[in-house]
Each structure stands twice: as structure tokens, then as C-alpha cells.
N, C-alpha and C positions, 0 to 999 in steps of 0.2 A: 269105775275109775275113782280114785280118791279125789276129794275136792281140793283144788289148788287155792292156796291163800293169795289174795290180791297183793301184788308187789307194790311197795310204796313208790311214789314218784321220785325220780332222781333228784337228790338234794343239790342245789347249785354249789359250785366250788367257791367257797368263801375266800380261799387264798389265791384265786386267779389274779395275776398282776394287771394293772391298768396301764395301757400304752397311749401316749398322745399320737395324733395323726402324723406329726413330723417324725416321731421316733419310729413308727411303723413304716413310713415311707423310706426313711434312711436304711432301715433293716432290709426292706425289699431291694433297694438299690444295691447294697453291698452283696446280697445273695445273687442277684442277676450278674453283676460284674465279676464276682468270684467264680461263678459257675461257667461262664462263657469266655470272658476275656476278649481276645481278638478273633474275629471271624471274617470270612469272605462270603459275600452274598451276591447272587446273580439275579437280576430282575430288571424291569422296565421303569424308567423314571416317569412319575406321574405327579401332576400338580405343581410343576416347577414354573415360577413366574419371574425368574431372575433373582439377583441378590437383593436382600433386604436393605433398608436404609442404613442399618448398622454394619452391613458388609457380610453378614452370615446368610447362608442359603438353607431354606426349609422346603422339603418335598417328601415324596414317598416312593418306595420301591415295591413293585407288585408283580405277581405272576397270575396264573389262571384262577387261583383260589385263595390267595392271601395277599396281605399288604402290611408293610412295616414303615413307620415314620423314620425319616432320615434328616440329619443336620450336618452341614459343613461349616466350620468356623471360618472367620474372615481370613486369618493368616494362612490356613491350609488351602482355602480357595484361591488365594493369590499365587501360591506355588504350584498349583495343579497344572499338569500338561494338557489334560483333556478336561474341558469345562462341562458341567452337566447341562443337558438340553432335554426339553420335553419329548417323551416318546422314545428316547434312546435306550437300547438295552445295554447294560453295563455290568461290570463286576466290581463291587465296592468292598474295600477292606477297612475295617474299623473295629470298634468295640461296642458291645451292647450296654445300655444303661437305662435308667428310668427318669422320667420327668415328673416330679411330685406335684407340680402345679396343675396337671390335668390327669394324673393317675394313668399314665401310659408308658410303654417302653419304646425305645428308639435306638437307632444305631448312629454313632458319631463317626462319620466317614473320615479316614485319613488318607486314602488313595483311591483313585477312580480310573478305570480303564474300559474301553469298549469291549463288548463280548464278541470277538471274532472278526474276521476280515469283512464280513457283510456289514457289520456295524460301522467299520471304518469307511467303507465305500458310501454308505448312506449318509454318514456325517460329512464326508467330502462333498457329495452332491448337494446336500442342504446348504453347506457353507458356500459352495460355488454359486448357487442361486441367490443367496443373500448378498454376496459381494457384487455379482453382476447387476442386481437391482440397484445398488448404490452407484453404478456407472464406473467401477474400477477397471472393467475389461474393455471399455470403449476404445475403438481404434483412433478416434479423434484426439485423445489425450496422450497418445504415444509419441515419443520424440524420435527424430532421425539420428542415426549414428554418425559421429564425425568421420570424415573421409580418411584422415591420417592423424590419429590422436598422438599427443606428445607423451602423456602419462596414462597408463592403464592400471586401474585398481582391481584386484582379484580378492574375492571373499571365498575362502575354502580352507580345508585342513592343510597345515604346513607339512605333514608327514606322509600324505598319500601320493599316489601316482598322478593325480589330476594336475597338481601344480607343475610337476615336471613335464607332462605332456604339453601344457599351455606354454611354458617357457621355451621348450624345444621348437614348437611350431612357430612362435613369434621370432625366434632366432633364425629359422629357415626363411620366413617370408619377409619380415621387416623388423629388425631389432628396435625395441622401444623401452623406455623406462617403466618398470613394473613395480607397483606397491602391493604387497601381500598383507592382508589383515587376517591373521590366523584365528580360526573359530572351530568349534565342534560342529560336525555335520550330522550327528544323530545322537539320540539319548537325551537325558534330562538336562535342561538349560541350553540346548543347542539352538532352539528357535530364538531365544532372547539374545544370544551372542550374534547370530546372523543379522537380526534386525538392528542391533547396536552397531555392527560393522557398517551396514549400509548408511545409517544415519551419521556415523562418525566420518565417513568419507565425504558426505554432503556438508558436514559442518566445517571442513577445512577451509580456511580463508584463501582468497585469490592472492597469489604472490607471497604466501607465507613461507616459513622455514621448510615445511613439508609441502611439496607441490600438490595441488588439487587435481585428481584424475579427470581426464576428459571422457572416459567411458568406464563402466563397471562390469565385471564378469562375476556372477554368482555361480559356482561350479561345485559338482559332487559326482562321484562315480555311481554306478548302478546299484540296485538293491531292491529289497521287497518294499511293499507299501508301508510297513511299519518303519523300515529304515529311512524312507524318504518322507516320513510324516512331518518332520520339522518344517519342511518347505510348504506344507499345507496349512500351517498355523496362521491365524489372522494377523498376529503381530508382524510376521515376515511379509505377508502380502501387502499390508498397509504401509510398511516401511518402503517396499519396492515401489508402491504407487506414489508415495510422497517424494521419491528421489528426483532431484532436479538434474542429476547427471544421467545420461542415457545408460540403460542397464540391459545386459544380455543374460538370459537365463540358460544355464547349461547343467541341468540337474538330471542325472541318470542317463539311460541310453535312449535310443530312438523311440522305443515303445513306452517309456516311462512318462507319465503325465502328472504334473503337480500344479497347484493353484498359482504358484509364482510364474509359471510359463504363460498364463493368460494375462497377467498384469505387467510383465516385462515388456520393454520396448522391442525386443527381438528375442526369439527362442532359437537356441542351437540344439541340434540332436545330441551332440557330444561336446565335452570340453575342448577337444581339438578343433571342432567346427566353430566354436565360439572364438578361438584365437584367429581363425581364418576370416571370420566376419569382422573382427576388430581392426585388422590392418590389411592393406593390399600387398601384392608381391613386388619386392623391390626391383628385381631384374626387369619385370615388365614395365615398371615406371621408367627405368633408364632407357629402354627401347622407345617408349612413347615420347619421352623428353627429347631424345636425339632426333626422332622423326619430326616433332614440332619445330625444333631448331632449324632443321634443313628446310622445311616448308616456309618458315619465317624469313630466312635469308633469300630464298627464291622470290617470295612476294615482295620483299624490300627492294631487290634489284629491279623487278618489273615496274614497281611504283616509281622508283628513282628515274628510270629511263623515260617513263611517261611524263613525269613532271618536267624533265629536260626538254622534251619535244614541245610541250605546251608553252614553255618559256620562250623558246626560239620563235614559235609562231606568233606569240604576242609581241615580241620585239620587232618583228617585221611589220606589224600593223601599226606601230606607234608613229606619229608625225615628227617632223624635224624640230630641233630646239628653237631655232629662230622663229618659226611660225608660231610656236606656243607663247613666246615672250613678246611678240610685237604689240599686242593690245595692252598688256600691263605697262610696257615701256611708255606708250603714248599717254596713258592716264597719269603716270608719274611726271611727265613733262608738264602737263596741264596744271597739276597741283603745285609744282614748284614755281610756276609763273604767278599764281594767285596768292602765294604765301606772304609777300611784303605788304600788300593791301590789307590782308586780314590781320596782320600784327598791328598795324596802325589803328584800325577800327576797334580792336579789342582794348588797346591802351586808352583810347579816348573814352570808351564806355566805362571802364573802371575809374577814371578820373572824375567823371560826373557823379558816380555813386559815392565816392569818398567825400566830395564837396558837400553833397546833401547831408550826409551823416555828421559832418563837422559843424554844420550850421545849427543842428538841433542840440549840440552838446554845450549848454550855457551854465553859469553859476546859479541862476535862479532854479533851474531844474534840479540841480544837485541838492540845494537846500530843501526843496519840497520833498524829495525822496527821503532825506535824513529825518525830517519832521514826521513823515508817515511811519518810518521804522521806529522812532522813539515812542509814538503813540501806541503802536501795536505792542511794544515791549511793556509799557505801563499797564495796558489792559490785561496782558497775559499775567503780570505779577499779581494784580488784584484778584484775578480769577483763581490763581494758584493758592493765594491765602485763604479765600473762601472755601475752596475745595479741601484744604488741609483741616480747617476748623470743622467743616461738615463731617469729614471722615473721622476726626477725633471724637465728635459727639456721637456718631453712630457706633464706634467701637466702645465708648463708655456705656451707652445703653445696652449694647450686646453683652458686655461683661457683667452688668448689673443683673440682666436676666439669667445669665449662666450661674451667678452666685445664688439667686433665689432657687433655681432648679437643683443646684448642688446641695443646698441645705435640705430641700424637700427629699432629695434622693437619699441623703444620709439618714434622715428620720425613718424613711420607708425601709431602708436596708436594715437599720437597727431593729425595727419592729418585726421584719421578716426573720431575722436571726433569733429573736426571742420566741417567735412562733415555732421555728424549727426545733429549737432546744426543748420547748414544751412537748412537741410531738415525739421527739426522741426519748424524752423522759417517760411519757406514757407508754411508748413501745417497749422501753426497757422494763417497766413495771409489769406489763402484760407478759413479756417473755419470762420474767422471774417467776410470776405466778404459774405459768405453764410448766416451767422447769420443776417447781415444787410439786405440782400435781403429778408430773411424769415420774418424779422420784418416788412419791408415795405409791403410785401404781406399780412401779418396778419392784419395790420392796414387798408389796402384797403378793405379786406373782412369785417372787423368790421364796417367800414364806410358804405359799401354797405348794411349790415344788418340793421344798424341804419336808413339808408335812406328808405329801404323797410318797416321797422316798422313804420316810420313816414307817409309813403304813406298809409299804411294799417289803421293807426289811423285816418288820414284825411278822408279816404274813408268811415269809419264806423261812423264818427262824424255826428251829426245832423246839424252842421253848413254847411256841404257840401250840404245838402238838402235845407237849407235856401239860399245858393248861387245860386241854380237853379231857384229861384223865389218863393219859398214857404215861409210861415210865421208861427210863433209859437205864439198861443194866451194863455195868462195866466190870472188868476183871481187876485183880490187884494192881496191875500195871496202868490202869486207867483207860484201857482200850475197850471200845464198845463190843458187846457180844451180840451176834446175829442169830444164833441157833442154840438149842438146848444140847445138841451133841457135842458142842465145843466146851462144855462145863464138866469137870470131873467131880467125883464124890468128895464131900467135905471141903469144897473150894470156897475161898473167901471172895465175895462179890460186893459191889456197891450199887445201890439202886438210887437213881436221881429222879425226884418228883418235881413238880412245878414250884413247890415252896421250900425244897431242901433235899439233902441226901441222907441215906441210912445205910448201914452195913448189914450183911446177911451171910449165912453159911448154907451151902447146899446140903442135901441129904447124904448121909454117909453110906447108905446101901444102894445108891444109884449106880448104874454101870459106868465103867470108865469110857472116856471118848475113844473112838477108833484112832489107831496109830497114824494112818494116812492123814487124817485131819490135824493131828498134832504136829506133823512135820510141816504144815503150811500155815504159818502164823499170819493170818490175814490182817489182824489189827496192826502188826508191825509194818506190813506193806503199806497200809493206809496211812500210817504215821509218817513214813518217809516220802510219800507222794506229795508233790507241791500243790499248794492251794489253787483251786481253779480261779480263773479270772472273772467268771460270771457266776451268779447265784443259780443253783440248779432249780429245776421246776419239777412238779409231781410227774410220775411216770405216765399217767393217762392224759397229760396236757402237752401238746406240741409247742414248739417255740422256734423262732427264727434267729435268736441271738446265739 
């Protein structure tokens, strides 16, 4: 075997462009988003700990052998019908992207739904346990229904057969005033509308322009678990639990069970049964009232006759009027005979007391009392003058002290303002120096980027190839020539070197180019082709741009 010459090591590509980490990350991001766009992913939620303090949700979707990071933005999470929960198998719809901060790819979820009826049942059971642990299903907190409500509020769809069944049943049993709050009973936004209707009825004031209902009926016809799911949402269950008006749940048929049935004050198997629970039968009430009136009249007649008999018996047992008045008449006669002597004795006693009081009332006593009053008046005037002078002196001393404190405060305030101005001046100077340093740093970075871009442009330019000893051959029209077969005999060509261009003429005895190649002027096609937006790379080097 002939000896093989050792192959020289591969020379590094000197014209390979340099990418910053940010540029490479943005390129990867665009590649992933353009290649996939919107996708639907089925998996189990893992690592969900509730919404972040910013309102966004971060978790992962996994299956038996792989896991992908997921994020739900705050606005999308607020509009979602199904909220993410740990361990729930879901189908997520969103778009793939990358997170340059940690060099990983993730899915930005825009819609979320449970994966199948089993997931719905599991979610319903888990939510039921959670609400039961909070005490929302306790019997002790349920209210009694009014026996005969004046106004009945109905929360249902205004176009379905449910409201007609309720109105017909109420008309047959006992006509009442009905207020209907129209809502959607399935689909997007239906749970929010039902909860808003319940809270809206409770917010009506007593005695307002719109009467406040005495009982509420939340009704809907039958359907699948997905159709009735709005009545399993927490917002509806909590609104029903907060209702101060007694509430009857009439959702679905006899076999349909929703979470609002557990929190309602009464559950009806059908909307018609809810109307029967709300009001009694009017004809039965008429019969009962007539029977009570007959029994009341009979009882009143028996009681009246009994009282008449008792009165007659008591009248027979009373003594005669003369016997009752004999003793009082005798006491009156005794008092009348003693009255003249008593009047004389009373007059004599009052005369003695008047004489004694008149003897004490002399001129000397009056002068003494006047002197005492004058002395007290003089003493009070002197004390008032002393008090006024003392109070004036205290106020003067107090104002002098306040004047001293005010002067000291003004000096201290002026010194504090000077110190604050000095601190602000120092802070302004520091900020100015930082701004100058930041501007210098920014200019240096921009100069470095311009220099790198210039190097990249020089590396990708064909003139760099010419500088290494190669030449570019053009025809008379200035189009580059790529092969020798495209040159005819005696053709005029132009050769471009790194330092200039020279003209040349091909051999006259060389064969003519094939006719097929002459019919396909590649240089003209290249001349009309629009310039590419990005600079091309060597064939043996991959690129993401």
C-alpha cells in the first residue's frame, strides 16, 4: 500500500461570526415560536402552589416520561373557567416559547380544560371536600323557607322551558309576584352571571322601587355534567352560601347532583317541584280558613254562654246595697260631727305660729343682714381683682416663654433647612457623577458593538476572500462568471483583484459554450433577484438566522 500523507489539522474558520448570548437566545426563541406556534398538550399538573404574588401561575405538565414548564399570565388566569390544581390531568392550549433567563423552553397557556369526564368528577369531589371542610354544607346554617312569600326571585334563562314551567305551576297553586333575573346557564361566563344574579337580589333594599324577593329559585333543565358544570363553580356555591334570602336549588333532573344543591337551603328535584315548595295550594288554604272560621264561631258562642252563666251566679251571691253602705255611712256621720272642733283648733294653731314669726322680724335684724351682705360683696370684689392680676401675670409669663421657644424653633428650623439643602446638593452631585460614568460606559459599549459589527461585515464580505489571493471574474455586462463552460472563445472578461481590476480576452481556439447553457443567463437572474435581508454564511457553517 502506498504511504498516506498525514492530513493537516482543520484550520479554524476565521470568518465565523460572533453572537452574544442575548442574540443567540432571541434566535432560538424565534425558531421555536415559528416552528410550533399554538399547540394542545395533555398532561398532569405538577408543582402548582397557587398564583404567584404577581398574579401569574407557574407549574409543569408531565406524563410518564417527560415534563414541560408552563406559565399562565394573570389576565388569562382571571378569565379561565377551570382553574389549575395540583395533580389534575388537563388539556392545555397555548404557544411554545423559550425563557432566556434560565435557558429552557415552556408553554404559555391560553386555555385549560379537564381531560375527560373522570377529571371533572375528581375535580368535583375535591371541590366538594374543600367546601364541606369550610362548613358551607352544614345544616345548622340553612334557613327556613317562608310559608307564603310575597315576591319570588328566579335566576334562570329567560328563553328556556324552565321559566314557563315555574310560572305555570305558580299560577295553578298560588299566583305570586315573580322577578326573573335572566342569565346564561351554561358556557363561558355563565357561572359569573349566576353568582352576580344571586348577589344582585340580595343587594335590593327593603321597600325600594324594585321589591326585594322573599325566596330565590336557581333553576336549570337537565343536561350532561359539562352542561351543568357552571353550578359546580366556587363562585356560584359561595354566592349561594352568602345569600340572606332563602334559596331553592332546582338544577337538572332528579339524578343530577351539583354543588349548589348541598349549599342551598332547599333542593328541588325539578324546577316544577321548586315552584311547589315555594308556595302552598290556594284552594286548600280557602278550605282550611273556612274550617277555622267555623270552629272560631262555635268556640266564641260556647265561651259567651259560659261567661253569661258565671255572671248570673256571681250576681246571686252579692249582698244587698243597704248592707254594704251601712258602715261607711256611720263613719261619715262621725266625721261630720267632729269637723267644727277641728277647724277651730287648726285656726288657733296657725295664729300662734304667725305671732311668733312677726316678733322676730325687727329693724335691727334687717340692718345686720344688709351689713353682712355688703361685707361679703367687698371681700368678693377684692378677691376678683387679685385673681385678675394673678391671671394676667401668668399669661404674660407664659407668652414670654412661648416667645423664647418660638425664636429657638425658628433658628433650629432654619439650620435644618440648610442641612437638607446641603444633603440634596451632595446627592445631586453624586447622581450627576453616576450619570456621567453611565454615559461613558454606554458609549464604550456602543463603540464595541459597532466595532464588532464592522468586523462581522468585513468577515462576510467577498473582498476578504479577494485579499487572500482569490479573484472575481466578470463578463462584459459585469455579471460574475461561475464556470469555464459559460465563457466563449475570444470573449472579453474583467478580473477583479483585491487591489483593482484588469481586462482580459479568452483564447480564440477554445470551444464554444453549449447552447443549453447559453439559453439560461444565470447572471441576469441573479441581477433581478432582490437583495437578501440577512448576510449569507459559508456553506459548511449552520445558522439560525
